[in-house]
C-alpha positions in Angstrom: -3.2 -6.9 -1.3 -2.3 -3.7 -3.2 -3.4 -0.4 -1.7 -4.9 2.2 -4.0 -5.8 5.8 -3.3 -8.4 7.4 -5.6 -8.4 11.2 -5.5 -11.6 12.4 -7.2 -14.3 14.8 -6.2 -16.9 13.1 -8.4 -18.8 10.6 -6.1 -20.0 8.5 -9.1 -16.5 8.1 -10.5 -15.0 7.3 -7.1 -17.7 4.6 -6.6 -17.0 3.1 -10.1 -13.3 3.0 -9.4 -13.9 1.5 -5.9 -16.1 -1.2 -7.4 -13.7 -2.1 -10.2 -10.6 -2.3 -8.0 -12.2 -3.9 -5.0 -13.3 -6.7 -7.3 -9.7 -6.9 -8.4 -8.7 -7.4 -4.8 -7.3 -3.9 -4.1 -7.8 -2.1 -0.8 -9.2 1.3 -2.0 -9.1 4.6 -0.1 -10.7 7.8 -1.3 -10.1 11.5 -1.0 -12.1 14.3 -2.6 -9.7 17.3 -2.7 -6.1 17.9 -3.5 -5.3 18.7 0.2 -7.1 15.7 1.6 -5.5 13.5 -1.1 -2.0 14.7 -0.2 -2.7 14.0 3.5 -4.2 10.6 2.7 -1.2 9.7 0.6 1.2 10.5 3.5 -0.9 8.6 5.9 -1.9 5.5 3.8 1.3 5.2 1.7 -0.7 3.5 -1.1 1.0 1.4 -3.8 -0.7 3.4 -6.6 -2.8 6.6 -6.9 -5.5 7.4 -9.4 -5.8 11.2 -9.5 -8.4 13.3 -11.2 -7.0 16.3 -13.1 -9.7 18.7 -11.9 -10.2 19.0 -8.2 -12.2 21.7 -6.3 -9.1 23.1 -4.5 -6.4 22.7 -7.2 -5.3 20.6 -10.1 -4.2 17.1 -10.2 -1.1 18.2 -12.1 -0.1 20.4 -9.2 -0.8 17.7 -6.7 1.1 15.1 -8.7 4.2 17.5 -8.8 3.8 18.1 -5.1 3.8 14.4 -4.3 6.7 13.7 -6.6 8.7 16.4 -4.8 8.1 14.7 -1.4 10.9 12.2 -0.6 8.5 10.0 1.5 6.0 9.5 -1.3 7.7 10.3 -4.6 8.1 6.6 -5.5 4.3 6.0 -5.6 3.0 5.8 -9.2 0.3 8.2 -10.2 -2.2 7.7 -13.0 -3.9 11.0 -14.0 -7.6 10.5 -15.0 -9.6 13.2 -16.8 -12.6 13.8 -19.0 -11.7 17.5 -19.6 -8.0 18.0 -20.2 -7.8 15.7 -23.2 -5.3 17.4 -25.6 -1.8 16.1 -26.3 -0.4 19.2 -24.5 -2.4 18.2 -21.4 -1.1 14.6 -21.5 2.5 15.8 -22.0 2.1 18.2 -19.1 0.8 15.4 -16.9 3.8 13.2 -17.7 6.2 16.1 -17.2 4.6 16.6 -13.7 5.6 13.1 -12.8 2.6 10.9 -13.7 3.3 7.4 -14.9 0.2 7.4 -17.1 -2.6 9.7 -18.3 -6.0 8.1 -19.0 -9.0 9.7 -20.6 -12.6 9.3 -19.5 -14.6 7.4 -20.5 -12.1 4.6 -20.0 -12.4 0.9 -20.8 -12.3 -1.0 -17.5 -10.1 -3.8 -18.7 -7.6 -1.4 -20.1 -7.4 0.7 -16.9 -7.0 -2.5 -14.8 -4.2 -3.6 -17.2 -2.5 -0.2 -17.0 -2.6 -0.2 -13.2 -1.3 -3.8 -13.0 1.5 -3.1 -15.5 2.6 0.0 -13.6 2.6 -1.9 -10.3 4.6 -4.8 -11.8 7.2 -2.4 -13.2 7.3 -0.3 -10.0 8.1 -3.3 -7.8 10.8 -4.6 -10.1 12.8 -1.4 -9.8 
């Protein structure tokens, strides 16, 4: 069973992602802030992270960069998820900060599931 960490302060979005990925047989953990997300990542060592770009105590971009600089967790793929930072520049910045993908809200469930699955398949083949 794949382990996923969802870092999002929006309770509704976290619930939606939990429901989607639990149905896909993922073990889903949640965090609501950048700091809690970083700690949860170190503790849980998930297989993949879905990270909101806007968090109450920082940005997902900064957290992604911080995670990718940590030797213990830098290998964990990150998908940035946002409904606000939707420009091409935002997407480029997300990828430059280490994210494997950048998904806009509202997302199509099947597409997000396919993206997660594809990233995990590629990650475990490396």
